[in-house]
N, C-alpha and C positions, 0 to 999 in steps of 0.2 A: 822507171815504170814505179819503183816505189820513192821515186826523188820527188814524182808529176803526184801520188794520193798523200806524201805529208807534207806537199805542196795545199795541196787543195782540203787539205783537214785541216789547219791552222787556219787557217780564215774563214773555212765554215763554221768551225766553231765559235771564232771572233763574231763573224753575222750572223748568228743564233743571238748568241750570249749579249749582241749589240737592240737583236729583231728584241729580246727578253725585254733590254735597258729603255725603249719606246716602248712599249707596252704597259712597263711600268709607270713609264712618267706619264702617258697619256692618261695613267688611270690615277697616277695622283691630280691631272691637275681637273679632272670629270669630277674626284675627289671634295677637291677646295670649291671647287664650282659649285656641290649638293652640297658645300657643310652651309656656301653660302645663301643657298638660298632655302635651306634649315633655321638658319641667324634668322632673316626677313619673316621665313615665316612665322617659328616663336616669338617675332616683337608686333608683330600684324596680328597675333590669335594676343595678347597681350592686352595689348591695343585696345580691340575688339570686346572684350570684355572688364578692362576698365569704362569704355563707352556704355555696356550691357549696366553694368552696377548703380552706372549716375543715370543709365534713364528710369534703370530702377527708381532708386532715390525720390529722380521726379516726378513718377509719377505717380509713387508713395504720397506724396505731398499734395499734389494735384485731387488727388482721391480725397486726402482729408478737408482738401478748400472745399469743395465738391455738395461733401459731406453739411458740414457748418453751414451754404448754402443754402442744402435742400433745408433743414431743419430750420435755419429764419426763415422764405419761401415758403417754408409749411406753417409758419407760425401766422405770418402773413394772411396768410390765407383761410387760415383761421376765424382772427379776429375781420378779416371780412362776411365768412361767410355767418357770421355775428352779429355784423351789423348789415348785412341782408334780412337775417329774422328776426332780427328790432323791428318794433314801431313801423309800418308804411305812413302812418298818417307824417312824424314826424319829415317824415322824407320829401314828402310834399308839400308841405309846410315850407320848410326852408326852399323849395325850387318855384314857390308861387313865390313867395318874402325873393327872390333873386329877381324872377321876371318881373316881378315890379317894381325891383329895383334897375335895372336897365332898361324900362319902357321911359320912366323919370327923368332920366341920364338922358334920354332920346326928345321923350319933348324938350329937357332945358337947352339942349341941344341945337333943335329945332325951332323954339321960338326965339331964341339969341342970333340967331341968321340974317 
């Protein structure tokens, strides 16, 4: 009986050691998988950061472009307002001359037919 106890004790100790070894191997395997995922997430977050910096730079450039365009449009609108406030008689005179020119051209086109 003592012999049976020793026989059972020996393999049982090996079984426990091999079971521990299996768990350790599985943990190492899972740890490697986790390292790979962390590495991929690190690179993804770096790429996202680079993209955000690029987009911020582009937005800054667009903002300055829009500011310069807004200034140009503002000055053009100011000139148009100044022109509109000017004497209306010049505008009416130019319109009358243009209409007269159009009628003369139409008269010649009809007469030459």
